[in-house]
C-alpha positions, 0 to 999 in steps of 0.5 A: 500500500502507498504511504505518505512518505512516497512523496519524498521520492525524487519523482515529486521534486521541484524539477520533476513536477515542473517538468511534468506540468510543462509536458502536460497536453496544451489546451488549444487557445486561439491566440496561442495557436496564431503564434503572435507572441514571441515567447522567452524565459528571463532570469529577472522579474522585470522586463524593460521595453525601449520606447523610441518616439522618433519617426523616419525621415527621407534623406535629401539629395545633396552636392558631392563634397557638401555637408551631409544631413545630420541625424540626431540621436533618438530620444529613447526611454526605458519603461519597466514592466513587472511580470505577473505572479499567477499561483494556484494550489491543490490538495491531495489528502492522505485519503486519496492515496489510501488503498493505492497499491501496485497493479499489474505492471504499475508500481505504487509510485506510478499509481500515485504519480497518476493521481498527481498528474491529473491534478497538475493537468487541471491546474495547467488548464486553468493557467493556460486559460489565464494566459489566453485571457492575458494575451487578448488583454495585451492585444486590447491594451488592458490586462485584467485580473480573473474578476474581469474588473481589476486592472493589472496593466494598462499598456496605453497608460504606461506608454503614454499613448491613446488607443486608435479606434475606427468606426466600421459603420456596419449599421449603414447598408450603403457603407463601402466596406472595402474602403473601410478596410483600405482606411484601416490598413492605412491606419495600421501602416502609419502606426508601424512607421514603415515596418512591414506586415504580412496581413491583418487579422480582425478578431470580432465580438459576437454582435460585430460578427453578426452585423458583418456577415449579413452586411450587403457588401459582404453578401454581394461580394461572395454571391458573385464569386466561386466562394458563394458556396461558403455562404451555406457553411458554418457562419462562424468560419473566418473569411477574407475581405478587403485584404483583412481576415475576419474571424469570430473570436469565441474566447470566454471563461464563465460569464467573462467574454474576452472580446466585447460583443460590439467590438473587434480588434485589428491585429497586424501579422508578421511584425517581429516582436510586436507581441512578446511574452516573457516568463520569470522564474518561480519564487522558490529557492531552487529556481532563483536566478535561473531562466524562467519557464512557462510553468512551475510546480512544487509539493509540500507535506501538510501538518500532521501528514494529512496529505500534500499541497501542490502549488503550480505557478506561472510568472508571465508578462504579455505585452504589445510593444507597439500598441497603436498598431492595434486598432479597436473597431466599432460597429 
């Protein structure tokens, strides 16, 4: 029979549990699947972002031998961002390993590890959902806590910028959506200050999406092409229009929708380090001054050996380094 002392085995050390939670199956998430964020571990708990407010200028033609254009040094500013500590705990009571014994080829250790891994998998899923919530927050410029109200980070305030908004006028049947898309692409291009991008993806809320797919301009465009057959398919499928890919973003936990019903966010794709994720190390003695990992886990015996407590944590910061390049769209 398994005893509480089994948790003293190396199989339940910080390094092994941390490896286990990092190897758990990834929960599919739309923003994560798009690979918009450049992920990397850091050995500190703070990330410094360099803000350069200068714009590019053209070099005028000059006479040979004459003084050249003088390029002034950029006025740069370092802005610190603290990583966000996301801890969670679970308890495995002594009763849960009572009666566990070796069965067939499975040892008692294997059986207890199965119990622990099930708990780690649930904790990993909750952390993954939180990462998705924070990623969409970085896109929106406002990272909120789990209650959906407490502001953890206002990216626009930290950069001293105003969010760009754009009215799509979907309530007006005569709206020329191709021109709207053209103006939107120009807005994004101006905000990137010459940085190239490969495309624009628009993440739409529920009501914005409903008004978009029934708009006269969209329906007429598809009816007159070979893609008319797609109108018979799932109305939630992504489609391309006016050089932009529109898709219905359905991220939601409980009653908290990650994107508001009547809004959408235009996100340029293919821009290096437009979005970054940095992971700080856990606040354990074993992990200080090491490169951060996405997830950590550790266990501790409870008083009177009534069980063990598992703690899992992640210490990320999800950021948009050019927040004005993300445009908030209104119905």
